[in-house]
mmCIF file of the N, C-alpha and C atoms, coordinates in Angstrom:
data_MODEL
# 
_entry.id   MODEL 
# 
loop_
_atom_site.group_PDB 
_atom_site.id 
_atom_site.type_symbol 
_atom_site.label_atom_id 
_atom_site.label_alt_id 
_atom_site.label_comp_id 
_atom_site.label_asym_id 
_atom_site.label_entity_id 
_atom_site.label_seq_id 
_atom_site.pdbx_PDB_ins_code 
_atom_site.Cartn_x 
_atom_site.Cartn_y 
_atom_site.Cartn_z 
_atom_site.occupancy 
_atom_site.B_iso_or_equiv 
_atom_site.pdbx_formal_charge 
_atom_site.auth_seq_id 
_atom_site.auth_comp_id 
_atom_site.auth_asym_id 
_atom_site.auth_atom_id 
_atom_site.pdbx_PDB_model_num 
ATOM 1   N N  . MET A 1 1  ? 1.124  -41.105 -112.305 1.00 0.00 ? 1  MET A N  1 
ATOM 2   C CA . MET A 1 1  ? 2.148  -42.151 -111.932 1.00 0.00 ? 1  MET A CA 1 
ATOM 3   C C  . MET A 1 1  ? 1.858  -42.874 -113.078 1.00 0.00 ? 1  MET A C  1 
ATOM 4   N N  . ALA A 1 2  ? 2.658  -43.657 -113.198 1.00 0.00 ? 2  ALA A N  1 
ATOM 5   C CA . ALA A 1 2  ? 2.558  -44.904 -114.455 1.00 0.00 ? 2  ALA A CA 1 
ATOM 6   C C  . ALA A 1 2  ? 1.725  -46.100 -113.524 1.00 0.00 ? 2  ALA A C  1 
ATOM 7   N N  . ASP A 1 3  ? 1.239  -47.079 -114.093 1.00 0.00 ? 3  ASP A N  1 
ATOM 8   C CA . ASP A 1 3  ? 0.523  -48.495 -113.763 1.00 0.00 ? 3  ASP A CA 1 
ATOM 9   C C  . ASP A 1 3  ? 2.272  -48.934 -113.711 1.00 0.00 ? 3  ASP A C  1 
ATOM 10  N N  . ILE A 1 4  ? 1.626  -49.737 -112.633 1.00 0.00 ? 4  ILE A N  1 
ATOM 11  C CA . ILE A 1 4  ? 2.606  -51.443 -112.420 1.00 0.00 ? 4  ILE A CA 1 
ATOM 12  C C  . ILE A 1 4  ? 2.546  -52.514 -112.818 1.00 0.00 ? 4  ILE A C  1 
ATOM 13  N N  . VAL A 1 5  ? 3.649  -52.871 -113.519 1.00 0.00 ? 5  VAL A N  1 
ATOM 14  C CA . VAL A 1 5  ? 3.497  -53.566 -114.633 1.00 0.00 ? 5  VAL A CA 1 
ATOM 15  C C  . VAL A 1 5  ? 4.397  -55.649 -114.730 1.00 0.00 ? 5  VAL A C  1 
ATOM 16  N N  . ASN A 1 6  ? 3.807  -55.721 -114.164 1.00 0.00 ? 6  ASN A N  1 
ATOM 17  C CA . ASN A 1 6  ? 4.573  -57.647 -113.796 1.00 0.00 ? 6  ASN A CA 1 
ATOM 18  C C  . ASN A 1 6  ? 4.867  -58.046 -114.921 1.00 0.00 ? 6  ASN A C  1 
ATOM 19  N N  . LEU A 1 7  ? 6.794  -57.978 -114.572 1.00 0.00 ? 7  LEU A N  1 
ATOM 20  C CA . LEU A 1 7  ? 7.159  -58.282 -115.806 1.00 0.00 ? 7  LEU A CA 1 
ATOM 21  C C  . LEU A 1 7  ? 7.193  -59.449 -116.356 1.00 0.00 ? 7  LEU A C  1 
ATOM 22  N N  . ARG A 1 8  ? 7.022  -60.563 -115.811 1.00 0.00 ? 8  ARG A N  1 
ATOM 23  C CA . ARG A 1 8  ? 6.524  -62.336 -115.486 1.00 0.00 ? 8  ARG A CA 1 
ATOM 24  C C  . ARG A 1 8  ? 5.035  -62.054 -116.799 1.00 0.00 ? 8  ARG A C  1 
ATOM 25  N N  . GLN A 1 9  ? 4.055  -61.711 -116.143 1.00 0.00 ? 9  GLN A N  1 
ATOM 26  C CA . GLN A 1 9  ? 3.521  -61.490 -116.419 1.00 0.00 ? 9  GLN A CA 1 
ATOM 27  C C  . GLN A 1 9  ? 3.443  -61.221 -118.522 1.00 0.00 ? 9  GLN A C  1 
ATOM 28  N N  . ALA A 1 10 ? 3.660  -60.020 -118.521 1.00 0.00 ? 10 ALA A N  1 
ATOM 29  C CA . ALA A 1 10 ? 3.778  -59.060 -119.256 1.00 0.00 ? 10 ALA A CA 1 
ATOM 30  C C  . ALA A 1 10 ? 4.570  -60.280 -120.485 1.00 0.00 ? 10 ALA A C  1 
ATOM 31  N N  . ARG A 1 11 ? 5.922  -60.883 -120.026 1.00 0.00 ? 11 ARG A N  1 
ATOM 32  C CA . ARG A 1 11 ? 6.519  -61.460 -120.517 1.00 0.00 ? 11 ARG A CA 1 
ATOM 33  C C  . ARG A 1 11 ? 5.506  -63.073 -122.029 1.00 0.00 ? 11 ARG A C  1 
ATOM 34  N N  . LYS A 1 12 ? 4.917  -63.204 -120.477 1.00 0.00 ? 12 LYS A N  1 
ATOM 35  C CA . LYS A 1 12 ? 4.182  -64.705 -120.572 1.00 0.00 ? 12 LYS A CA 1 
ATOM 36  C C  . LYS A 1 12 ? 3.110  -64.251 -122.050 1.00 0.00 ? 12 LYS A C  1 
ATOM 37  N N  . GLN A 1 13 ? 2.951  -63.067 -121.799 1.00 0.00 ? 13 GLN A N  1 
ATOM 38  C CA . GLN A 1 13 ? 1.588  -62.915 -122.326 1.00 0.00 ? 13 GLN A CA 1 
ATOM 39  C C  . GLN A 1 13 ? 1.971  -62.108 -124.102 1.00 0.00 ? 13 GLN A C  1 
ATOM 40  N N  . LYS A 1 14 ? 3.360  -61.666 -124.152 1.00 0.00 ? 14 LYS A N  1 
ATOM 41  C CA . LYS A 1 14 ? 3.928  -61.842 -125.306 1.00 0.00 ? 14 LYS A CA 1 
ATOM 42  C C  . LYS A 1 14 ? 4.216  -62.879 -126.530 1.00 0.00 ? 14 LYS A C  1 
ATOM 43  N N  . ALA A 1 15 ? 4.553  -63.767 -125.549 1.00 0.00 ? 15 ALA A N  1 
ATOM 44  C CA . ALA A 1 15 ? 4.756  -64.895 -125.600 1.00 0.00 ? 15 ALA A CA 1 
ATOM 45  C C  . ALA A 1 15 ? 3.566  -66.090 -126.150 1.00 0.00 ? 15 ALA A C  1 
ATOM 46  N N  . ARG A 1 16 ? 2.544  -65.638 -125.562 1.00 0.00 ? 16 ARG A N  1 
ATOM 47  C CA . ARG A 1 16 ? 1.263  -66.310 -126.211 1.00 0.00 ? 16 ARG A CA 1 
ATOM 48  C C  . ARG A 1 16 ? 0.910  -65.412 -127.708 1.00 0.00 ? 16 ARG A C  1 
ATOM 49  N N  . THR A 1 17 ? 0.924  -64.135 -127.050 1.00 0.00 ? 17 THR A N  1 
ATOM 50  C CA . THR A 1 17 ? 0.314  -63.419 -128.400 1.00 0.00 ? 17 THR A CA 1 
ATOM 51  C C  . THR A 1 17 ? 1.238  -63.781 -129.371 1.00 0.00 ? 17 THR A C  1 
ATOM 52  N N  . ASP A 1 18 ? 3.059  -64.431 -129.935 1.00 0.00 ? 18 ASP A N  1 
ATOM 53  C CA . ASP A 1 18 ? 3.536  -64.554 -130.798 1.00 0.00 ? 18 ASP A CA 1 
ATOM 54  C C  . ASP A 1 18 ? 3.083  -66.113 -130.891 1.00 0.00 ? 18 ASP A C  1 
ATOM 55  N N  . LYS A 1 19 ? 2.511  -67.020 -130.155 1.00 0.00 ? 19 LYS A N  1 
ATOM 56  C CA . LYS A 1 19 ? 2.623  -68.459 -130.525 1.00 0.00 ? 19 LYS A CA 1 
ATOM 57  C C  . LYS A 1 19 ? 0.790  -68.185 -131.029 1.00 0.00 ? 19 LYS A C  1 
ATOM 58  N N  . ALA A 1 20 ? -0.055 -67.315 -130.621 1.00 0.00 ? 20 ALA A N  1 
ATOM 59  C CA . ALA A 1 20 ? -0.694 -67.578 -131.682 1.00 0.00 ? 20 ALA A CA 1 
ATOM 60  C C  . ALA A 1 20 ? 0.027  -66.899 -133.169 1.00 0.00 ? 20 ALA A C  1 
ATOM 61  N N  . THR A 1 21 ? 0.431  -65.865 -132.899 1.00 0.00 ? 21 THR A N  1 
ATOM 62  C CA . THR A 1 21 ? 0.300  -65.506 -134.710 1.00 0.00 ? 21 THR A CA 1 
ATOM 63  C C  . THR A 1 21 ? 1.224  -66.167 -135.876 1.00 0.00 ? 21 THR A C  1 
ATOM 64  N N  . ARG A 1 22 ? 2.058  -67.270 -135.377 1.00 0.00 ? 22 ARG A N  1 
ATOM 65  C CA . ARG A 1 22 ? 2.838  -68.391 -135.356 1.00 0.00 ? 22 ARG A CA 1 
ATOM 66  C C  . ARG A 1 22 ? 2.238  -69.058 -136.008 1.00 0.00 ? 22 ARG A C  1 
ATOM 67  N N  . ALA A 1 23 ? 1.040  -69.645 -135.091 1.00 0.00 ? 23 ALA A N  1 
ATOM 68  C CA . ALA A 1 23 ? 0.113  -70.957 -135.503 1.00 0.00 ? 23 ALA A CA 1 
ATOM 69  C C  . ALA A 1 23 ? -0.856 -70.081 -136.671 1.00 0.00 ? 23 ALA A C  1 
ATOM 70  N N  . GLU A 1 24 ? -1.332 -69.031 -136.681 1.00 0.00 ? 24 GLU A N  1 
ATOM 71  C CA . GLU A 1 24 ? -2.587 -68.655 -137.346 1.00 0.00 ? 24 GLU A CA 1 
ATOM 72  C C  . GLU A 1 24 ? -1.233 -68.651 -139.210 1.00 0.00 ? 24 GLU A C  1 
ATOM 73  N N  . GLN A 1 25 ? -0.055 -67.987 -138.586 1.00 0.00 ? 25 GLN A N  1 
ATOM 74  C CA . GLN A 1 25 ? 0.473  -67.877 -140.674 1.00 0.00 ? 25 GLN A CA 1 
ATOM 75  C C  . GLN A 1 25 ? 0.981  -69.811 -140.869 1.00 0.00 ? 25 GLN A C  1 
ATOM 76  N N  . ASN A 1 26 ? 0.879  -70.147 -139.950 1.00 0.00 ? 26 ASN A N  1 
ATOM 77  C CA . ASN A 1 26 ? 0.961  -72.175 -139.928 1.00 0.00 ? 26 ASN A CA 1 
ATOM 78  C C  . ASN A 1 26 ? -0.344 -72.084 -140.480 1.00 0.00 ? 26 ASN A C  1 
ATOM 79  N N  . ARG A 1 27 ? -1.489 -72.007 -140.593 1.00 0.00 ? 27 ARG A N  1 
ATOM 80  C CA . ARG A 1 27 ? -2.291 -72.355 -141.141 1.00 0.00 ? 27 ARG A CA 1 
ATOM 81  C C  . ARG A 1 27 ? -3.008 -71.522 -141.985 1.00 0.00 ? 27 ARG A C  1 
ATOM 82  N N  . MET A 1 28 ? -2.398 -70.927 -142.333 1.00 0.00 ? 28 MET A N  1 
ATOM 83  C CA . MET A 1 28 ? -2.570 -70.263 -143.982 1.00 0.00 ? 28 MET A CA 1 
ATOM 84  C C  . MET A 1 28 ? -1.766 -71.398 -144.766 1.00 0.00 ? 28 MET A C  1 
ATOM 85  N N  . LEU A 1 29 ? -0.143 -71.474 -144.217 1.00 0.00 ? 29 LEU A N  1 
ATOM 86  C CA . LEU A 1 29 ? 0.494  -71.764 -145.666 1.00 0.00 ? 29 LEU A CA 1 
ATOM 87  C C  . LEU A 1 29 ? 0.225  -73.677 -145.746 1.00 0.00 ? 29 LEU A C  1 
ATOM 88  N N  . PHE A 1 30 ? 0.023  -74.183 -144.711 1.00 0.00 ? 30 PHE A N  1 
ATOM 89  C CA . PHE A 1 30 ? -0.064 -75.415 -144.075 1.00 0.00 ? 30 PHE A CA 1 
ATOM 90  C C  . PHE A 1 30 ? -1.408 -76.104 -144.388 1.00 0.00 ? 30 PHE A C  1 
ATOM 91  N N  . GLY A 1 31 ? -2.071 -75.804 -144.068 1.00 0.00 ? 31 GLY A N  1 
ATOM 92  C CA . GLY A 1 31 ? -3.428 -76.004 -143.811 1.00 0.00 ? 31 GLY A CA 1 
ATOM 93  C C  . GLY A 1 31 ? -4.554 -75.851 -145.219 1.00 0.00 ? 31 GLY A C  1 
ATOM 94  N N  . ARG A 1 32 ? -3.353 -76.503 -146.174 1.00 0.00 ? 32 ARG A N  1 
ATOM 95  C CA . ARG A 1 32 ? -4.743 -77.063 -147.353 1.00 0.00 ? 32 ARG A CA 1 
ATOM 96  C C  . ARG A 1 32 ? -5.251 -78.326 -147.640 1.00 0.00 ? 32 ARG A C  1 
ATOM 97  N N  . THR A 1 33 ? -6.059 -78.702 -148.004 1.00 0.00 ? 33 THR A N  1 
ATOM 98  C CA . THR A 1 33 ? -6.229 -79.726 -148.567 1.00 0.00 ? 33 THR A CA 1 
ATOM 99  C C  . THR A 1 33 ? -4.995 -80.171 -149.897 1.00 0.00 ? 33 THR A C  1 
ATOM 100 N N  . LYS A 1 34 ? -5.346 -81.694 -149.594 1.00 0.00 ? 34 LYS A N  1 
ATOM 101 C CA . LYS A 1 34 ? -4.169 -81.741 -151.090 1.00 0.00 ? 34 LYS A CA 1 
ATOM 102 C C  . LYS A 1 34 ? -4.850 -81.648 -152.272 1.00 0.00 ? 34 LYS A C  1 
ATOM 103 N N  . ALA A 1 35 ? -6.199 -81.518 -152.394 1.00 0.00 ? 35 ALA A N  1 
ATOM 104 C CA . ALA A 1 35 ? -6.495 -80.553 -154.093 1.00 0.00 ? 35 ALA A CA 1 
ATOM 105 C C  . ALA A 1 35 ? -5.895 -79.771 -154.199 1.00 0.00 ? 35 ALA A C  1 
ATOM 106 N N  . GLU A 1 36 ? -6.537 -79.119 -152.802 1.00 0.00 ? 36 GLU A N  1 
ATOM 107 C CA . GLU A 1 36 ? -5.839 -77.414 -152.486 1.00 0.00 ? 36 GLU A CA 1 
ATOM 108 C C  . GLU A 1 36 ? -4.733 -77.074 -153.642 1.00 0.00 ? 36 GLU A C  1 
ATOM 109 N N  . LYS A 1 37 ? -3.779 -78.390 -152.769 1.00 0.00 ? 37 LYS A N  1 
ATOM 110 C CA . LYS A 1 37 ? -2.195 -78.121 -153.131 1.00 0.00 ? 37 LYS A CA 1 
ATOM 111 C C  . LYS A 1 37 ? -2.198 -78.872 -154.980 1.00 0.00 ? 37 LYS A C  1 
ATOM 112 N N  . LEU A 1 38 ? -2.758 -79.764 -155.245 1.00 0.00 ? 38 LEU A N  1 
ATOM 113 C CA . LEU A 1 38 ? -2.768 -80.329 -156.562 1.00 0.00 ? 38 LEU A CA 1 
ATOM 114 C C  . LEU A 1 38 ? -3.370 -78.996 -157.336 1.00 0.00 ? 38 LEU A C  1 
ATOM 115 N N  . LYS A 1 39 ? -4.271 -78.406 -156.605 1.00 0.00 ? 39 LYS A N  1 
ATOM 116 C CA . LYS A 1 39 ? -4.158 -77.489 -158.128 1.00 0.00 ? 39 LYS A CA 1 
ATOM 117 C C  . LYS A 1 39 ? -3.266 -76.441 -157.924 1.00 0.00 ? 39 LYS A C  1 
ATOM 118 N N  . GLN A 1 40 ? -3.034 -76.338 -156.696 1.00 0.00 ? 40 GLN A N  1 
ATOM 119 C CA . GLN A 1 40 ? -2.290 -74.484 -157.317 1.00 0.00 ? 40 GLN A CA 1 
ATOM 120 C C  . GLN A 1 40 ? -0.996 -75.370 -157.789 1.00 0.00 ? 40 GLN A C  1 
ATOM 121 N N  . ALA A 1 41 ? -0.662 -76.549 -158.032 1.00 0.00 ? 41 ALA A N  1 
ATOM 122 C CA . ALA A 1 41 ? 0.782  -76.586 -158.503 1.00 0.00 ? 41 ALA A CA 1 
ATOM 123 C C  . ALA A 1 41 ? 0.067  -76.756 -159.726 1.00 0.00 ? 41 ALA A C  1 
ATOM 124 N N  . ALA A 1 42 ? -0.761 -77.639 -160.242 1.00 0.00 ? 42 ALA A N  1 
ATOM 125 C CA . ALA A 1 42 ? -1.308 -77.689 -161.760 1.00 0.00 ? 42 ALA A CA 1 
ATOM 126 C C  . ALA A 1 42 ? -1.326 -76.219 -162.489 1.00 0.00 ? 42 ALA A C  1 
ATOM 127 N N  . GLU A 1 43 ? -1.931 -75.212 -160.863 1.00 0.00 ? 43 GLU A N  1 
ATOM 128 C CA . GLU A 1 43 ? -1.944 -73.306 -162.341 1.00 0.00 ? 43 GLU A CA 1 
ATOM 129 C C  . GLU A 1 43 ? -0.429 -73.064 -162.054 1.00 0.00 ? 43 GLU A C  1 
ATOM 130 N N  . ARG A 1 44 ? 0.904  -73.500 -160.692 1.00 0.00 ? 44 ARG A N  1 
ATOM 131 C CA . ARG A 1 44 ? 1.906  -73.367 -160.920 1.00 0.00 ? 44 ARG A CA 1 
ATOM 132 C C  . ARG A 1 44 ? 2.733  -73.484 -162.231 1.00 0.00 ? 44 ARG A C  1 
ATOM 133 N N  . ALA A 1 45 ? 2.717  -74.695 -162.552 1.00 0.00 ? 45 ALA A N  1 
ATOM 134 C CA . ALA A 1 45 ? 2.504  -75.635 -163.440 1.00 0.00 ? 45 ALA A CA 1 
ATOM 135 C C  . ALA A 1 45 ? 2.108  -74.783 -164.911 1.00 0.00 ? 45 ALA A C  1 
ATOM 136 N N  . LEU A 1 46 ? 1.022  -74.792 -165.027 1.00 0.00 ? 46 LEU A N  1 
ATOM 137 C CA . LEU A 1 46 ? 0.696  -74.062 -166.499 1.00 0.00 ? 46 LEU A CA 1 
ATOM 138 C C  . LEU A 1 46 ? 1.450  -72.051 -166.626 1.00 0.00 ? 46 LEU A C  1 
ATOM 139 N N  . ALA A 1 47 ? 1.443  -71.815 -165.609 1.00 0.00 ? 47 ALA A N  1 
ATOM 140 C CA . ALA A 1 47 ? 1.843  -70.029 -165.076 1.00 0.00 ? 47 ALA A CA 1 
ATOM 141 C C  . ALA A 1 47 ? 3.659  -70.373 -166.263 1.00 0.00 ? 47 ALA A C  1 
ATOM 142 N N  . ASP A 1 48 ? 4.295  -71.731 -165.208 1.00 0.00 ? 48 ASP A N  1 
ATOM 143 C CA . ASP A 1 48 ? 5.758  -71.421 -165.279 1.00 0.00 ? 48 ASP A CA 1 
ATOM 144 C C  . ASP A 1 48 ? 5.395  -72.013 -167.223 1.00 0.00 ? 48 ASP A C  1 
ATOM 145 N N  . LYS A 1 49 ? 5.034  -72.898 -167.865 1.00 0.00 ? 49 LYS A N  1 
ATOM 146 C CA . LYS A 1 49 ? 5.128  -73.614 -168.993 1.00 0.00 ? 49 LYS A CA 1 
ATOM 147 C C  . LYS A 1 49 ? 4.205  -72.609 -169.665 1.00 0.00 ? 49 LYS A C  1 
ATOM 148 N N  . HIS A 1 50 ? 3.654  -71.244 -169.499 1.00 0.00 ? 50 HIS A N  1 
ATOM 149 C CA . HIS A 1 50 ? 3.456  -70.210 -170.112 1.00 0.00 ? 50 HIS A CA 1 
ATOM 150 C C  . HIS A 1 50 ? 4.671  -68.672 -170.759 1.00 0.00 ? 50 HIS A C  1 
ATOM 151 N N  . VAL A 1 51 ? 5.083  -68.731 -169.371 1.00 0.00 ? 51 VAL A N  1 
ATOM 152 C CA . VAL A 1 51 ? 6.575  -67.747 -169.186 1.00 0.00 ? 51 VAL A CA 1 
ATOM 153 C C  . VAL A 1 51 ? 6.982  -68.256 -170.318 1.00 0.00 ? 51 VAL A C  1 
ATOM 154 N N  . GLU A 1 52 ? 7.757  -69.628 -170.324 1.00 0.00 ? 52 GLU A N  1 
ATOM 155 C CA . GLU A 1 52 ? 8.779  -70.875 -171.026 1.00 0.00 ? 52 GLU A CA 1 
ATOM 156 C C  . GLU A 1 52 ? 8.359  -70.601 -172.181 1.00 0.00 ? 52 GLU A C  1 
ATOM 157 N N  . GLY A 1 53 ? 7.383  -70.565 -172.472 1.00 0.00 ? 53 GLY A N  1 
ATOM 158 C CA . GLY A 1 53 ? 7.427  -69.901 -174.599 1.00 0.00 ? 53 GLY A CA 1 
ATOM 159 C C  . GLY A 1 53 ? 7.325  -69.120 -174.640 1.00 0.00 ? 53 GLY A C  1 
ATOM 160 N N  . HIS A 1 54 ? 7.713  -67.885 -173.774 1.00 0.00 ? 54 HIS A N  1 
ATOM 161 C CA . HIS A 1 54 ? 7.638  -66.592 -174.917 1.00 0.00 ? 54 HIS A CA 1 
ATOM 162 C C  . HIS A 1 54 ? 8.952  -66.191 -174.267 1.00 0.00 ? 54 HIS A C  1 
ATOM 163 N N  . LYS A 1 55 ? 10.013 -67.096 -173.431 1.00 0.00 ? 55 LYS A N  1 
ATOM 164 C CA . LYS A 1 55 ? 10.884 -66.715 -173.881 1.00 0.00 ? 55 LYS A CA 1 
ATOM 165 C C  . LYS A 1 55 ? 12.195 -67.007 -175.245 1.00 0.00 ? 55 LYS A C  1 
ATOM 166 N N  . ARG A 1 56 ? 12.863 -65.756 -175.455 1.00 0.00 ? 56 ARG A N  1 
ATOM 167 C CA . ARG A 1 56 ? 13.860 -65.513 -176.469 1.00 0.00 ? 56 ARG A CA 1 
ATOM 168 C C  . ARG A 1 56 ? 14.800 -66.931 -176.184 1.00 0.00 ? 56 ARG A C  1 
ATOM 169 N N  . GLU A 1 57 ? 15.147 -67.579 -177.004 1.00 0.00 ? 57 GLU A N  1 
ATOM 170 C CA . GLU A 1 57 ? 16.547 -68.131 -177.233 1.00 0.00 ? 57 GLU A CA 1 
ATOM 171 C C  . GLU A 1 57 ? 17.622 -67.525 -177.757 1.00 0.00 ? 57 GLU A C  1 
ATOM 172 N N  . ASP A 1 58 ? 18.868 -67.546 -177.257 1.00 0.00 ? 58 ASP A N  1 
ATOM 173 C CA . ASP A 1 58 ? 19.728 -66.709 -177.548 1.00 0.00 ? 58 ASP A CA 1 
ATOM 174 C C  . ASP A 1 58 ? 20.526 -67.285 -178.222 1.00 0.00 ? 58 ASP A C  1 
# 
């Protein structure tokens, strides 16, 4: 026989896990210090400048 499952509790548990995964993703995206953000922006600008320097003119 199958186990009896309380659907209300199952929905709440699923909502909790979804909320936890969303929170983890947000911590990864937005949980950086200002110095880390500035460093990444500088690295991105340097990489863009490098790529732009190698483009051909039409």
